[in-house]
C-alpha positions as a Markdown table, in Angstrom:
| # | Residue | x | y | z |
|---|---|---|---|---|
| 1 | Gln | 14.9 | -1.1 | 14.9 |
| 2 | Val | 12.7 | -1.8 | 12.2 |
| 3 | Gln | 11.7 | 1.2 | 10.3 |
| 4 | Leu | 9.0 | 1.0 | 7.5 |
| 5 | Ala | 8.8 | 4.2 | 5.8 |
| 6 | Glu | 6.2 | 5.4 | 3.1 |
| 7 | Ser | 6.0 | 8.3 | 0.6 |
| 8 | Gly | 5.3 | 9.8 | -2.3 |
| 9 | Gly | 1.2 | 10.2 | -1.3 |
| 10 | Gly | -0.3 | 13.3 | -2.4 |
| 11 | Leu | -3.4 | 14.8 | -4.3 |
| 12 | Val | -4.3 | 13.7 | -7.5 |
| 13 | Gln | -7.3 | 14.2 | -10.2 |
| 14 | Pro | -9.5 | 10.9 | -11.3 |
| 15 | Gly | -7.0 | 9.2 | -14.2 |
| 16 | Gly | -3.9 | 10.5 | -13.0 |
| 17 | Ser | -1.0 | 8.4 | -11.3 |
| 18 | Leu | 1.2 | 8.0 | -8.7 |
| 19 | Arg | 4.0 | 6.2 | -7.2 |
| 20 | Leu | 4.1 | 5.1 | -3.4 |
| 21 | Ser | 7.7 | 4.5 | -2.2 |
| 22 | Cys | 8.3 | 2.2 | 0.6 |
| 23 | Ala | 11.7 | 2.2 | 2.8 |
| 24 | Gly | 12.9 | -0.7 | 5.0 |
| 25 | Ser | 15.4 | -0.8 | 7.4 |
| 26 | Gly | 16.4 | -3.2 | 10.3 |
| 27 | Phe | 15.5 | -6.4 | 8.9 |
| 28 | Thr | 16.8 | -8.7 | 6.4 |
| 29 | Phe | 14.5 | -6.8 | 3.2 |
| 30 | Gly | 14.7 | -9.7 | 0.8 |
| 31 | Gly | 13.2 | -12.6 | 2.8 |
| 32 | Phe | 10.1 | -10.9 | 3.4 |
| 33 | Val | 6.7 | -10.6 | 1.7 |
| 34 | Met | 5.7 | -6.8 | 1.5 |
| 35 | Ser | 2.7 | -5.5 | 0.7 |
| 36 | Trp | 0.6 | -2.3 | 0.0 |
| 37 | Tyr | -2.6 | -1.8 | 2.4 |
| 38 | Arg | -5.2 | 1.0 | 2.4 |
| 39 | Gln | -7.9 | 2.5 | 4.6 |
| 40 | Ala | -10.3 | 4.7 | 3.6 |
| 41 | Pro | -12.0 | 6.8 | 6.3 |
| 42 | Gly | -15.2 | 4.8 | 7.6 |
| 43 | Lys | -13.9 | 1.1 | 6.3 |
| 44 | Glu | -11.5 | -1.8 | 7.2 |
| 45 | Arg | -8.2 | -2.0 | 6.1 |
| 46 | Glu | -7.6 | -3.5 | 3.0 |
| 47 | Leu | -4.8 | -5.4 | 1.2 |
| 48 | Val | -4.0 | -4.2 | -2.6 |
| 49 | Ala | -1.3 | -5.8 | -3.6 |
| 50 | Ser | 2.0 | -8.4 | -1.8 |
| 51 | Leu | 5.3 | -9.3 | -4.0 |
| 52 | Asn | 7.5 | -12.2 | -3.1 |
| 53 | Gly | 10.6 | -11.9 | -1.7 |
| 54 | Ala | 12.2 | -12.6 | -5.3 |
| 55 | Gly | 9.7 | -10.5 | -6.7 |
| 56 | Ser | 8.4 | -12.8 | -9.2 |
| 57 | Lys | 5.1 | -13.3 | -7.7 |
| 58 | Ser | 2.5 | -10.8 | -7.0 |
| 59 | Ser | -1.0 | -10.6 | -6.0 |
| 60 | Tyr | -3.6 | -7.7 | -6.6 |
| 61 | Ala | -7.0 | -6.5 | -5.3 |
| 62 | Asp | -9.6 | -7.4 | -8.2 |
| 63 | Ser | -10.5 | -3.4 | -7.6 |
| 64 | Val | -6.7 | -2.5 | -8.7 |
| 65 | Lys | -5.5 | -5.5 | -11.0 |
| 66 | Gly | -4.4 | -3.7 | -14.3 |
| 67 | Arg | -4.1 | -0.4 | -13.3 |
| 68 | Phe | -1.8 | -0.3 | -10.0 |
| 69 | Thr | 1.8 | -2.5 | -10.1 |
| 70 | Ile | 3.8 | -3.5 | -6.8 |
| 71 | Ser | 7.8 | -3.6 | -7.2 |
| 72 | Arg | 11.0 | -4.0 | -5.2 |
| 73 | Asp | 14.4 | -3.3 | -5.3 |
| 74 | Asn | 16.5 | -5.5 | -2.5 |
| 75 | Ala | 19.5 | -3.9 | -2.9 |
| 76 | Glu | 17.8 | -0.6 | -2.1 |
| 77 | Lys | 15.1 | -2.1 | 0.7 |
| 78 | Met | 12.4 | -0.5 | -1.6 |
| 79 | Val | 9.2 | -1.6 | -2.1 |
| 80 | Tyr | 6.7 | 1.1 | -4.5 |
| 81 | Leu | 3.3 | 1.0 | -5.5 |
| 82 | Gln | 2.7 | 2.4 | -9.2 |
| 83 | Met | -0.6 | 3.8 | -9.6 |
| 84 | Asn | -2.5 | 4.2 | -12.9 |
| 85 | Ser | -5.8 | 5.6 | -13.9 |
| 86 | Leu | -6.8 | 6.4 | -10.4 |
| 87 | Lys | -10.3 | 6.5 | -9.1 |
| 88 | Leu | -12.3 | 8.7 | -6.4 |
| 89 | Glu | -12.5 | 4.9 | -5.0 |
| 90 | Asp | -8.6 | 5.3 | -4.7 |
| 91 | Thr | -8.3 | 7.9 | -1.7 |
| 92 | Ala | -7.1 | 6.1 | 1.3 |
| 93 | Val | -4.1 | 6.1 | 3.6 |
| 94 | Tyr | -1.6 | 3.2 | 2.3 |
| 95 | Tyr | 0.2 | 1.2 | 4.2 |
| 96 | Cys | 3.6 | -0.5 | 3.9 |
| 97 | Lys | 3.5 | -4.3 | 5.6 |
| 98 | Ala | 6.8 | -6.4 | 5.9 |
| 99 | Val | 6.0 | -10.1 | 6.4 |
| 100 | Asp | 8.1 | -13.0 | 7.4 |
| 101 | Val | 6.0 | -16.1 | 6.5 |
| 102 | Val | 8.7 | -17.9 | 8.3 |
| 103 | Arg | 8.8 | -16.4 | 11.4 |
| 104 | Leu | 5.4 | -14.5 | 11.3 |
| 105 | Asn | 7.4 | -10.9 | 12.7 |
| 106 | Ser | 5.3 | -8.7 | 10.8 |
| 107 | Tyr | 6.0 | -4.5 | 10.5 |
| 108 | Trp | 4.1 | -1.9 | 9.4 |
| 109 | Gly | 4.9 | 1.5 | 8.0 |
| 110 | Gln | 3.0 | 4.9 | 9.0 |
| 111 | Gly | 1.3 | 5.4 | 6.5 |
| 112 | Thr | 0.5 | 8.1 | 3.2 |
| 113 | Gln | -2.6 | 10.2 | 2.4 |
| 114 | Val | -3.7 | 9.6 | -1.2 |
| 115 | Thr | -6.3 | 11.8 | -2.4 |
| 116 | Val | -8.5 | 11.8 | -5.8 |
| 117 | Ser | -10.0 | 14.4 | -6.0 |
| 118 | Ser | -11.1 | 16.6 | -9.3 |
């Protein structure tokens, strides 16, 4: 059974930091592109960051470049999102997604809430 479980969300003041974690199980973790998405109230879900299976190629939304860092530990089947210099507009539910770009299988986690507020 495939599972993705996010954790690490919470309430933080503007300028603060949070580290999100996503634990994967039930699939060949290293063979999947791992991504973080977010969805703010009343808005569409958007891609925040992606990282290839080897952890060698990453990409980021313009809105988070220089502030967020995606990383992974294939041995532990974990992907992380380090979020620094958080802004009010970073408030959203953050989701972890796993994609097999060969077989086109994809899986989503249940999400974790990040609230940036003073």
